[in-house]
C-alpha positions in Angstrom: 32.0 71.7 2.1 31.8 75.5 2.2 30.0 77.2 -0.7 32.4 78.8 -3.2 33.0 82.5 -3.1 32.8 84.5 -6.3 34.6 87.7 -5.3 35.6 88.3 -9.0 35.5 91.3 -11.3 33.2 90.9 -14.3 36.2 90.4 -16.5 37.7 87.7 -14.2 34.3 85.9 -13.8 33.7 85.9 -17.6 37.2 84.4 -18.2 37.0 81.8 -15.4 33.5 80.6 -16.1 32.9 81.0 -19.9 29.4 79.4 -19.9 28.2 80.5 -16.5 25.9 83.3 -15.2 25.0 84.8 -11.8 21.6 86.2 -10.8 20.3 88.2 -7.9 17.1 87.4 -5.9 14.9 88.9 -8.6 16.6 86.7 -11.2 18.3 89.7 -12.8 21.7 89.1 -14.4 24.7 90.2 -12.3 27.6 88.6 -14.3 28.0 86.5 -17.4 30.7 84.1 -18.7 32.7 85.3 -21.7 31.6 82.7 -24.2 28.0 82.8 -23.1 28.0 86.6 -23.5 29.3 86.2 -27.0 26.6 83.7 -27.9 23.9 85.8 -26.1 24.9 89.4 -26.3 21.6 90.6 -24.9 22.4 88.7 -21.6 23.8 91.8 -20.0 23.7 93.0 -16.4 20.1 93.7 -15.3 18.5 91.5 -17.9 15.8 89.2 -16.7 16.3 85.4 -16.5 12.9 84.5 -18.1 13.5 87.0 -21.0 16.3 84.7 -22.3 15.8 81.2 -20.9 13.1 78.6 -20.2 13.6 75.8 -17.7 13.0 72.4 -19.3 14.2 70.5 -16.3 13.3 70.1 -13.4 9.6 70.9 -13.6 9.0 74.1 -11.6 5.5 75.3 -10.5 6.8 78.8 -10.5 10.0 80.5 -11.6 11.5 82.5 -8.8 14.4 82.5 -6.4 12.8 80.2 -3.8 11.7 77.6 -6.4 15.2 77.4 -7.8 16.8 77.4 -4.3 14.5 74.4 -3.4 16.0 72.4 -6.3 19.6 73.6 -5.6 21.1 70.1 -5.9 19.1 69.2 -9.0 20.3 69.1 -12.6 18.9 72.0 -14.6 18.4 72.2 -18.4 18.0 75.7 -19.7 16.8 76.4 -23.3 17.8 79.7 -24.9 14.7 81.4 -26.3 16.6 83.0 -29.3 18.3 79.8 -30.7 19.3 76.2 -30.4 21.6 76.7 -27.4 20.7 74.5 -24.4 22.7 74.6 -21.2 22.8 71.9 -18.5 24.3 72.3 -15.0 23.5 73.2 -11.4 22.6 76.3 -9.4 24.8 77.2 -6.4 23.6 79.7 -3.8 26.1 82.3 -2.7 25.2 85.2 -0.4 21.6 85.3 -1.7 22.9 85.0 -5.3 22.2 82.2 -7.7 25.2 81.1 -9.7 24.5 78.7 -12.6 27.5 76.5 -13.3 26.8 74.7 -16.6 27.9 74.1 -20.2 26.2 73.6 -23.6 24.4 70.3 -24.0 25.9 69.4 -27.3 25.4 65.7 -27.1 22.3 66.0 -29.3 24.0 68.2 -31.9 26.1 66.9 -34.8 27.9 70.2 -35.4 28.9 72.6 -32.7 29.7 75.2 -35.3 26.0 75.8 -35.6 26.2 77.5 -32.2 29.2 79.5 -33.3 31.5 77.5 -31.0 35.0 76.1 -31.3 36.7 73.5 -29.2 38.8 76.2 -27.5 35.6 77.6 -26.0 35.2 74.4 -23.9 37.7 75.4 -21.2 35.6 73.8 -18.5 34.1 70.6 -19.8 34.5 66.9 -20.0 37.5 66.4 -22.3 36.2 63.0 -23.6 33.0 64.7 -24.6 35.0 67.5 -26.3 36.9 64.9 -28.3 33.7 63.1 -29.3 32.2 66.3 -30.6 35.5 67.2 -32.3 35.3 63.9 -34.3 31.7 64.6 -35.2 32.2 68.2 -36.2 32.7 69.2 -39.8 35.1 72.0 -38.8 38.5 70.3 -39.0 40.6 73.5 -38.8 42.3 72.7 -35.5 45.7 73.4 -34.1 48.3 70.6 -34.1 48.2 67.8 -31.5 50.5 69.5 -29.0 48.1 72.4 -28.7 45.2 70.0 -28.5 46.9 68.0 -25.7 47.7 71.1 -23.7 44.1 72.2 -24.0 42.9 68.8 -23.0 45.1 68.9 -19.9 43.9 72.3 -19.0 40.3 71.2 -19.6 40.8 68.1 -17.4 42.2 70.3 -14.6 39.4 72.7 -14.8 36.9 69.9 -15.0 38.2 68.4 -11.8 38.1 71.8 -10.1 34.5 72.3 -11.3 33.4 68.8 -10.2 34.9 69.4 -6.8 33.3 72.7 -6.6 29.8 71.3 -7.5 30.4 68.0 -5.7 29.8 66.2 -9.0 31.9 63.3 -10.2 31.9 61.2 -13.3 33.1 57.8 -14.5 33.2 55.9 -17.8 32.6 52.2 -17.9 33.6 49.7 -20.5 30.9 47.0 -20.0 33.0 44.4 -21.9 36.1 44.6 -19.7 34.5 46.0 -16.5 37.1 48.8 -16.4 36.0 52.2 -15.0 37.8 55.5 -15.5 37.0 57.6 -12.4 37.3 61.3 -12.1 39.1 62.6 -8.9 35.8 63.8 -7.4 34.1 60.4 -8.2 36.9 58.7 -6.3 36.4 61.0 -3.3 32.6 60.3 -3.4 33.1 56.5 -3.5 35.9 56.7 -0.9 38.7 55.4 -3.2 42.3 56.5 -2.8 43.3 59.1 -5.4 46.7 57.5 -5.9 45.6 53.9 -6.7 44.7 52.6 -10.1 41.1 52.8 -11.3 38.8 50.3 -9.5 36.8 47.8 -11.5 33.1 47.4 -11.7 33.4 44.3 -9.5 35.1 46.4 -6.8 32.5 49.1 -7.1 29.7 46.6 -6.8 31.3 45.2 -3.7 30.7 48.5 -2.0 27.0 48.5 -2.8 24.7 46.7 -0.3 23.5 43.3 -1.7 19.9 44.5 -1.6 20.7 47.3 -4.1 23.4 45.6 -6.1 21.0 43.9 -8.5 19.2 47.1 -9.2 22.4 49.1 -10.0 23.6 46.3 -12.3 20.3 46.2 -14.2 20.4 50.0 -14.6 24.0 49.9 -16.1 22.9 47.2 -18.6 19.8 49.2 -19.5 21.9 52.4 -20.0 24.3 50.5 -22.3 21.5 49.6 -24.6 20.1 53.1 -24.9 21.3 56.7 -25.2 18.5 58.0 -23.0 19.6 59.2 -19.6 18.7 57.0 -16.7 18.8 58.0 -13.0 19.4 55.6 -10.1 20.2 56.0 -6.4 22.1 53.6 -4.2 24.2 53.4 -1.1 27.8 52.4 -0.7 29.8 51.3 2.3 32.9 53.2 1.3 36.4 51.8 2.0 36.8 54.7 4.5 34.0 53.0 6.5 31.5 55.8 5.8 28.0 55.0 4.5 27.1 57.3 1.6 24.1 57.8 -0.7 25.0 58.2 -4.3 22.8 59.7 -7.1 23.9 58.3 -10.5 22.8 59.6 -14.0 23.7 56.9 -16.5 23.9 57.3 -20.3 25.1 54.9 -22.9 27.2 56.1 -26.0 29.6 54.8 -28.6 33.3 55.7 -28.5 35.7 54.4 -31.1 33.1 51.9 -32.1 32.9 50.7 -28.5 29.8 50.9 -26.4 30.5 52.7 -23.1 28.4 53.9 -20.2 28.9 57.3 -18.8 27.9 58.2 -15.3 27.5 61.6 -13.5 27.6 60.9 -9.8 26.6 63.2 -7.0 27.1 62.6 -3.2 23.6 62.8 -1.8 24.6 61.7 1.7 23.9 65.1 3.3 20.6 65.5 1.5 19.6 61.9 2.1 20.4 62.1 5.8 18.4 65.4 6.0 15.5 63.7 4.2 15.7 60.7 6.6 15.9 63.0 9.6 12.9 64.9 8.2 11.0 61.6 7.8 12.1 60.5 11.3 10.9 63.8 12.7 7.6 63.2 11.0 7.3 59.7 12.4 8.1 61.0 15.9 5.5 63.8 15.5 2.9 61.1 14.4 3.8 59.0 17.4 3.5 61.9 19.8 0.3 63.1 18.2 -1.3 59.7 18.8 -2.7 58.8 22.2 0.4 57.0 23.5 1.6 56.9 27.1 4.8 58.8 27.9 6.8 55.6 28.5 5.9 54.3 25.1 6.8 57.7 23.4 10.2 57.8 25.1 11.1 54.3 24.1 10.1 55.0 20.5 12.2 58.2 20.3 15.2 56.6 21.8 15.1 53.5 19.6 14.3 55.4 16.4 16.9 58.1 16.7 19.5 55.7 18.2 19.2 53.2 15.4 19.0 55.6 12.4 21.8 57.9 13.6 24.1 55.0 14.7 24.3 55.8 18.4 25.4 53.1 20.7 23.0 53.8 23.6 20.3 56.3 24.6 18.7 57.3 28.0 15.7 59.5 28.8 16.2 61.3 32.1 13.5 62.9 34.2 13.6 65.2 37.2 11.3 64.0 39.9 9.6 66.0 42.6 12.2 65.0 45.2 14.9 66.6 43.0 16.4 63.3 42.0 17.4 62.5 38.4 15.9 59.1 37.3 16.0 57.1 34.2 12.6 57.0 32.5 13.7 54.8 29.5 16.9 53.3 28.1 17.9 51.8 24.7 21.0 50.1 23.4 22.1 49.0 19.9 21.0 45.4 19.3 24.5 44.1 18.5 26.4 46.0 21.2 26.9 44.0 24.4 28.7 46.8 26.2 25.9 49.3 25.5 23.3 46.8 26.7 25.3 46.5 30.0 25.3 50.3 30.3 21.6 50.7 29.5 20.7 47.9 32.0 22.6 49.8 34.7 20.9 53.1 33.8 17.4 51.7 34.1 17.8 51.5 37.9 20.0 54.6 38.2 19.0 57.7 40.1 21.0 60.6 41.3 20.7 63.9 43.1 20.9 67.4 41.6 22.8 69.3 40.7 23.8 67.2 37.8 26.5 69.1 35.9 25.8 67.9 32.3 22.0 67.9 32.5 21.8 71.2 34.4 24.1 72.8 31.9 21.9 71.6 29.0 18.7 72.7 30.8 20.2 76.2 31.5 21.5 76.6 28.0 18.3 75.3 26.4 20.2 73.6 23.5 22.1 70.3 23.0 25.3 69.8 24.9 28.1 67.8 23.2 30.5 66.3 25.6 33.5 63.9 25.8 33.5 61.2 28.5 36.8 60.5 30.1 37.1 57.9 32.8 40.0 59.8 34.4 37.9 63.0 34.8 34.5 61.3 35.3 33.1 62.6 38.6 29.6 61.3 38.1 28.7 57.7 38.6 26.9 57.4 35.2 29.9 58.8 33.3 32.1 56.3 35.1 29.8 53.5 34.0 29.7 54.8 30.5 33.5 55.0 30.2 33.9 51.5 31.5 31.5 50.3 28.8 33.6 52.0 26.1 31.3 55.0 25.6 33.5 58.0 25.0 31.2 60.7 23.8 27.6 61.9 24.3 25.1 64.6 23.4 22.4 65.8 25.8 19.1 67.2 24.4 17.2 69.2 27.0 13.4 69.0 27.2 11.7 71.7 29.2 7.9 71.6 29.5 6.8 74.2 32.1 8.2 73.0 35.5 8.8 69.5 34.1 12.4 68.8 33.2 13.5 65.9 31.0 16.5 65.2 28.8 17.5 62.7 26.0 21.1 61.6 26.1 22.8 59.6 23.3 26.1 57.9 23.7 28.8 56.9 21.2 31.9 54.7 21.3 33.8 56.9 18.9 34.5 60.6 19.4 31.9 62.8 17.8 32.3 66.3 16.2 29.7 69.0 16.8 27.3 68.8 13.8 25.0 71.8 13.6 22.5 70.0 11.3 22.2 67.1 13.7 22.0 69.6 16.6 19.2 71.4 14.9 17.4 68.1 14.3 17.9 67.0 17.9 16.6 70.4 19.1 13.5 70.0 17.0 12.9 66.5 18.5 13.3 68.1 22.0 10.8 70.8 21.0 8.3 68.1 19.8 8.7 66.2 23.0 8.2 69.3 25.2 5.1 70.2 23.2 3.8 66.6 23.8 4.5 66.8 27.5 2.7 70.1 27.8 -0.3 68.5 26.0 -0.2 65.6 28.4 0.0 68.0 31.3 -3.1 69.9 30.0 -4.9 66.6 29.5 -4.0 65.5 33.0 -5.1 68.9 34.4 -8.5 68.5 32.6 -8.9 65.0 33.9 -8.0 66.2 37.4 -10.5 69.0 37.2 -13.2 66.6 36.0 -12.7 64.2 38.8 -11.6 66.5 41.7 -13.3 69.2 43.7 -12.2 72.6 42.6 -12.1 74.1 46.1 -10.3 71.4 48.0 -8.6 69.3 45.4 -10.1 66.2 46.9 -11.8 63.5 44.8 -15.2 64.5 43.5 -18.4 62.5 44.0 -18.0 60.7 40.7 -14.4 59.7 41.4 -15.4 58.6 44.9 -18.0 56.3 43.4 -15.5 54.8 40.9 -12.8 54.3 43.6 -15.3 52.9 46.1 -16.6 50.4 43.5 -13.1 49.3 42.8 -12.4 48.9 46.5 -15.5 46.8 46.9 -14.4 44.5 44.1 -10.9 44.1 45.7 -12.5 43.4 49.1 -14.9 40.8 47.6 -11.9 38.9 46.1 -9.7 39.2 49.2 -12.6 38.5 51.7 -11.9 41.8 53.5 -14.0 44.7 54.7 -14.4 48.3 53.6 -15.4 51.1 55.9 -17.2 54.2 54.6 -17.1 57.3 56.8 -19.6 60.0 56.0 -18.6 63.2 57.7 -20.4 66.5 58.2 -18.9 69.6 59.8 -20.8 70.8 62.8 -22.0 74.5 62.9 -20.6 75.1 59.4 -23.7 77.0 58.4 -23.4 79.3 61.3 -19.7 79.9 60.4 -20.7 80.7 56.9 -23.4 83.1 58.0 -21.4 84.9 60.6 -17.9 85.0 59.1 -18.8 84.9 55.4 -18.4 82.3 52.6 -14.7 83.1 52.1 -14.0 82.0 55.7 -16.1 78.9 55.1 -14.0 78.1 52.0 -10.8 78.5 54.1 -12.2 76.1 56.7 -13.1 73.5 54.0 -9.7 73.6 52.5 -8.0 73.3 55.9 -10.2 70.3 56.8 -9.4 68.7 53.4 -5.7 69.2 53.9 -5.8 67.8 57.4 -7.7 64.7 56.2 -5.5 64.1 53.1 -2.3 64.3 55.1 -3.4 61.8 57.8 -4.7 58.9 55.8 -2.9 56.1 53.9 -2.2 56.4 50.2 -4.6 53.5 49.6 -7.4 55.4 51.3 -9.8 57.7 49.6 -10.8 61.2 50.8 -13.6 62.9 48.8 -15.7 66.0 49.2 -19.3 64.8 48.8 -20.8 68.3 48.7 -21.1 71.4 50.8 -19.5 70.6 54.2 -19.7 66.9 53.7 -16.7 64.6 53.3 -16.4 60.9 52.7 -13.5 58.6 53.6 -13.0 55.1 52.4 -10.8 52.7 54.3 -10.1 49.3 52.7 -8.2 46.2 53.6 -9.9 45.8 57.0 -9.9 42.2 58.4 -12.8 42.8 60.7 -15.1 45.6 62.0 -12.8 46.4 64.9 -10.0 47.4 62.5 -11.9 50.6 61.7 -11.6 51.9 65.3 -8.0 53.0 65.0 -8.4 55.1 61.7 -11.7 56.4 63.0 -10.1 57.6 66.3 -7.3 59.3 64.3 -9.9 61.1 62.1 -11.8 62.2 65.2 -8.6 63.4 66.8 -7.9 65.7 63.8 -10.6 68.0 65.1 -9.2 68.3 68.6 -7.1 71.2 67.4 -8.7 74.4 66.1 -8.3 75.5 62.5 -6.7 78.8 61.6 -9.2 81.0 59.7 -8.5 84.6 58.7 -5.8 85.0 61.4 -7.9 83.5 64.2 -8.4 80.0 65.6 -11.7 78.4 64.9 -12.7 75.2 66.9 -14.6 72.9 64.7 -16.1 69.4 65.2 -17.5 66.8 62.8 -20.3 64.3 63.0 -19.4 61.0 61.4 -21.5 58.1 60.3 -19.9 54.7 59.5 -21.1 51.8 57.3 -19.2 48.6 56.5 -19.0 46.4 53.5 -20.4 43.7 53.3 -22.3 44.0 56.6 -24.2 47.2 55.8 -24.4 47.1 52.1 -23.2 45.3 49.0 -23.0 48.3 46.6 -21.7 51.9 46.5 -25.2 53.6 46.7 -26.3 51.6 49.7 -23.1 52.0 51.7 -23.1 55.8 51.1 -26.8 56.1 52.0 -26.4 54.1 55.2 -23.3 56.0 56.2 -25.3 59.2 55.6 -28.1 58.0 57.8 -25.6 57.1 60.6 -24.1 60.5 60.3 -27.5 62.2 60.9 -28.0 59.9 63.9 -24.6 61.1 65.2 -25.5 64.7 64.6 -28.6 64.2 66.7 -26.5 63.0 69.6 -24.7 66.4 69.6 -21.6 67.9 68.0 -18.4 65.8 67.5 -20.1 62.4 67.8 -19.9 59.3 65.5 -22.3 56.5 65.0 -22.2 53.1 63.3 -25.1 52.2 61.0 -27.8 49.7 62.1 -30.6 48.2 60.1 -33.2 50.0 62.3 -31.9 53.3 61.0 -32.7 52.3 57.4 -36.4 52.5 58.1 -36.0 55.8 59.9 -33.9 57.1 56.9 -36.7 56.1 54.5 -39.2 57.9 56.6 -36.9 61.0 56.6 -36.6 60.8 52.9 -40.3 60.5 52.4 -40.9 63.6 54.6 -38.3 65.6 52.7 -39.9 64.8 49.4 -43.5 65.5 50.6 -42.9 68.7 52.6 -42.4 71.1 49.6 -45.9 70.2 48.4 -47.6 70.4 51.8 -48.4 74.1 51.5 -49.9 73.7 48.1 -52.1 70.8 49.3 -53.3 72.6 52.4 -51.7 69.9 54.6 -50.3 72.5 57.0 -52.5 74.1 59.6 -52.2 76.1 62.8 -53.3 75.3 66.4 -53.2 77.7 69.3 -52.3 77.3 73.0 -53.8 80.0 75.3 -51.7 82.0 77.8 -53.4 83.0 81.1 -52.7 86.1 83.1 -52.2 84.9 86.7 -53.3 88.2 88.2 -56.6 88.8 86.3 -57.4 85.2 85.4 -58.0 86.4 81.7 -56.6 84.8 78.6 -54.4 87.6 77.2 -52.8 85.8 74.3 -52.2 82.6 72.4 -49.2 81.0 70.8 -49.6 79.8 67.2 -48.1 76.3 66.6 -47.7 74.7 63.2 -48.9 71.2 62.4 -48.7 68.9 59.4 -51.3 66.3 58.5 -49.5 64.0 56.0 -51.9 62.1 53.7 -50.5 58.7 54.6 -48.4 59.2 57.7 -51.1 61.2 59.6 -50.0 64.0 62.0 -46.2 64.6 61.8 -44.5 66.1 64.8 -43.0 69.6 64.4 -39.8 68.2 65.9 -39.6 66.1 62.7 -40.6 68.5 59.9 -39.4 71.9 61.2 -35.7 70.8 61.0 -36.3 69.5 57.5 -37.9 72.8 56.5 -34.8 74.6 57.7 -32.4 72.2 55.9 -34.2 72.4 52.5 -34.9 76.2 52.7 -38.7 76.0 53.2 -38.8 77.7 56.6 -39.1 81.2 55.1 -42.2 80.5 53.1 -43.7 78.4 55.9 -43.0 81.1 58.5 -44.6 83.8 56.3 -47.7 81.6 55.8 -48.0 81.1 59.5 -47.8 84.8 60.1 -50.5 85.5 57.6 -52.9 82.9 59.0 -52.3 83.8 62.7 -52.9 87.5 62.1 -56.2 86.8 60.2 -57.4 84.5 63.1 -56.4 87.1 65.7 -58.5 89.7 63.8 -61.5 87.3 63.8 -61.3 86.8 67.6 -61.0 90.6 68.0 -64.1 91.0 65.9 -65.8 88.5 68.3 -64.9 90.7 71.3 -61.7 89.1 72.3 -58.8 91.4 71.3 -56.0 89.1 72.4 -52.4 89.0 71.4 -51.1 86.2 69.1 -47.5 85.0 69.3 -45.8 83.6 66.2 -42.4 81.9 66.1 -39.8 83.7 63.9 -37.0 81.5 62.5 -33.3 82.5 62.3 -33.5 82.6 58.5 -36.4 85.0 58.6 -34.4 87.2 61.0 -31.8 87.6 58.3 -34.2 89.1 55.8 -33.5 92.8 55.3 -37.1 93.7 54.5 -38.6 91.7 57.5 -40.1 94.7 59.2 -41.7 95.9 56.0 -43.1 92.4 55.3 -44.6 92.2 58.8 -46.2 95.6 58.4 -47.8 94.5 55.1 -49.2 91.3 56.8 -50.7 93.4 59.7 -52.3 95.8 57.2 -53.9 93.1 55.1 -55.3 91.4 58.3 -56.4 94.7 59.8 -54.6 93.9 63.1 -53.0 96.3 65.5 -49.2 95.8 65.9 -49.7 95.6 69.6 -51.8 92.4 69.1 -48.8 90.6 67.5 -45.9 89.1 69.4 -42.9 87.5 67.6 -41.0 84.8 69.4 -37.3 84.3 68.7 -34.9 81.7 70.1 -31.6 82.4 71.8 -29.6 80.5 69.2 -31.3 82.4 66.4 -30.3 85.8 67.6 -26.8 84.8 68.6 -25.8 83.6 65.1 -25.4 87.2 64.1 -26.1 89.4 67.2 -25.4 92.7 65.5 -27.7 92.0 62.6 -30.4 90.6 64.9 -30.3 93.8 67.0 -31.0 95.9 63.9 -34.0 93.7 62.8 -35.5 93.6 66.3 -35.3 97.4 66.7 -37.1 97.7 63.3 -39.9 95.4 64.4 -40.2 97.0 67.9 -40.5 100.4 66.1 -43.6 99.0 64.4 -45.2 98.4 67.8 -44.8 94.6 67.7 -43.9 92.8 70.9 -40.8 90.6 71.1 -40.4 87.5 73.2 -37.3 85.4 73.8 -38.3 81.7 73.7 -36.9 78.7 75.7 -34.8 81.0 78.0 -32.2 79.1 79.9 -31.6 76.3 77.3 -29.1 78.2 75.1 -26.6 81.0 75.6 -28.6 82.6 78.5 -26.5 85.7 78.0 -27.5 88.7 80.1 -26.0 91.1 77.6 -28.6 90.4 74.9 -31.4 90.7 77.5 -30.2 94.2 78.1 -29.2 95.2 74.5 -32.2 93.7 72.5 -35.6 95.4 72.7 -37.4 92.5 74.3 -40.7 92.6 76.0 -41.3 89.1 77.2 -39.1 86.2 78.5 -40.5 82.6 78.3 -39.2 80.0 80.8 -38.6 76.7 79.1 -40.7 73.7 80.1 -37.5 71.8 81.1 -37.3 74.1 84.2 -41.1 74.0 85.0 -41.6 70.2 84.9 -39.7 69.5 88.2 -41.4 72.3 90.1 -41.8 72.7 93.0 -40.1 69.5 94.4 -36.7 69.9 92.7 -34.7 72.4 94.7 -32.4 73.3 91.8 -35.2 73.8 89.4 -37.0 75.9 92.0 -33.9 78.0 92.6 -33.2 78.6 88.9 -36.8 79.4 88.1 -37.0 81.9 91.1 -33.8 83.5 89.9 -35.1 83.9 86.3 -38.3 85.5 87.6 -36.3 87.9 89.8 -34.0 88.8 86.9 -37.0 89.5 84.6 -38.6 91.8 87.2 -35.4 93.8 87.5 -35.3 94.2 83.7 -39.0 95.0 83.5 -39.8 92.0 81.3 -43.0 90.0 81.3 -42.5 86.3 82.1 -44.4 83.4 80.6 -43.9 79.9 81.9 -44.3 77.1 79.4 -45.4 73.5 80.0 -47.5 74.1 83.2 -49.3 70.8 83.7 -50.5 70.8 87.4 -51.7 73.0 90.1 -48.5 72.7 92.2 -46.5 74.2 89.4 -49.0 76.9 88.9 -49.0 77.8 92.6 -45.2 78.0 92.7 -45.1 80.3 89.7 -47.8 82.6 90.9 -46.2 82.8 94.4 -42.9 83.8 92.8 -44.3 86.6 90.6 -44.7 84.8 87.2 -47.0 86.9 84.9 -48.5 84.3 82.6 -48.6 80.6 82.0 -49.4 78.2 79.2 -49.6 74.4 79.2 -51.8 71.4 79.3 -53.1 72.3 82.8 -54.9 75.2 81.0 -55.4 73.8 77.6 -53.8 71.7 75.0 -53.2 73.4 71.5 -56.6 73.8 69.8 -57.9 75.0 66.5 -59.0 78.6 65.8 -62.7 77.6 66.0 -62.1 75.8 69.3 -60.2 78.9 70.5 -63.2 81.1 69.8 -65.3 78.9 72.2 -62.5 78.7 74.7 -62.2 82.5 75.0 -65.8 82.7 76.3 -65.0 80.6 79.4 -64.6 82.2 82.9 -61.2 81.1 84.2 -61.2 83.0 87.5 -61.8 79.8 89.5 -58.8 78.2 87.7 -56.5 81.0 88.9 -58.0 80.8 92.5 -57.4 77.0 92.6 -53.8 77.6 91.5 -53.3 80.2 94.3 -54.6 77.7 96.8 -52.3 75.1 95.6 
């Protein structure tokens, strides 16, 4: 009911409401009723509330506008500070004003004349109470009965109007007869027809639910035996089929020597429903705050709201990634067969967007009330609803970021738009959206914890979990699981030459290509760096892995697009099988890793299946990796030197420094084994610097012994990337006291071609020091003539793979002769490696080779042995080679 409007002049207000007063937000008096003003002349406009009254009921923690507004529906008892006057009534809020509608509480007073009141002052009051006080008063000077009757009729009319205004009713019960005299407002509250005779107590009790009936009856009996007010709350199922909550204040009294029970009744339905909705919202919030799955949360919301608010059915809709609307959960009232039929159909329903009703609600961002008409129903779900007798619905949109959901409740009867219910529904939608956003954040955190940030693939920890589960399933089903350990070939070179950003682009592209070409049941993970692991399960035998393996290999047949260009990339793959090659996660991954390294040793783009023999090799590899970092500290590394002989003079003009490792348990370890490990684990820089220091010191020693020869030291590709390389070499030469011309640095073709521009800069800086530069193993790598011309090289070394077949192999002879001719034209000195017999030496000398080194001259020897070797006369050796 709309709040009353008091657009009255002070005179009109005072006459219409003789015991009433209006306050502003600061509780200052705005208007005062005529009789109240007479009793309290100081209660003028602008006077403060607390200057004249205290609040005896209800108990307020503070006295201000908000506190009174909070108890707007409560019964107030005000005590006048200056006298015995007590007022009881109710505050009504109107345009930020508080209007107190009340009357003197004279039930406790034997004589109203003490207040200066007469019966005529009670224009708006209960006429029965007026008569009671009239009989009790000592002032008998009243008008005749006709005047009294007229005043009583006027009082009754005004009382009815006041009760309707305040939504307060009253009834009087004769406990002996069970007869009840209802006021008009009380009839409306209980749902009784205003034109019928007064209902009896029996009829009233019939409206009360059985569970509350006993309590109300006991309250009436207790009130009849005492004059103290007693409050009680109960529900009624009114004759108009509406359920209402009634607040009753009962008080016994005696009238004409007959005990009666008076009741002031107030319709609390709106407040009660609001309180129940508030409690329901609290329960929903508690449920959503708990760690429940979305399916459970949706089912709880549908059943709780549907049951409490008397809906027939409810559906939770969700928008899937494929733009289809699907039912996530459905509910139906327990005793409604038609609604159960509808909810069962909705559980399997899905439809394409656009969906007119749902899209309209999502766009508007607020509940959508709608009527369902079978004749106009264009959507399948509305047709189903109409056939099941559902004629109205409300849609509550739920928007959580990009996730769209909606709650839809259906009713058999038409429903009117209720803004309070709409606000409640909107709050539930907001709670649900907040819950979904929290779940999205939790899912994002879980994904980040178990997935690689760069590629989005499973992380190592998630891989181990999923592989363990796959092994358990395979053990139960007697099937096999394949583990593919993959490493991208030349990835380090790509990173070094194109930059880490290009490497990241390539890794993401590889990840996407792998993810898009495996089954949903397969696992793809980034193990670290440029390593990936794939897990294929459900294999009947070892041959079943061939097809998916071939598919993975084929993925690298096409180049990857990186920074606007095409980049061809291959991968080396190792494969292990459960249960053949391991029974647990760690063993399978380790064995697949070992097989991958074997595949990498076979050349780019190869794959290899694990064998038990590889396990021993893998253990040895692991032992070397763990021992090598301490080899320098323990003086396990040492240098040997292989002399180089000038074929013209027969003199030893130089030596090549070669690194060796004497392992405490494994003995001598081949450089072919430990040098690649040093490069992989980043030790090659420190080991190369150590070799340079030792070789320069030994060369100075030989020089002091009268043999000023040149020493050649290998330079790794990592050292070539160092910006201060030339400065570091100069410092080593200075510490050793060695002339720059006595040092030659050997580089490989592959080392300089990783970053040719940077290599050219470093080599020019070294050449500027006076250091000689040699290109090692010529003919085995790029063999590019451009770098021979552009790099400041002084020496070219022919690889032993060409020399070993000389002079019998015509191809080897032709290639070697060609290299020698090319070197002469570029004014480069040529050194042939791996010379082992006189026939090879004779061919090389005859074709203009400058120097040789190899076992035919000397095997690699220590520095002390080299001191003795340098004293030998090798002129006969050269002569013998010439004869050969």
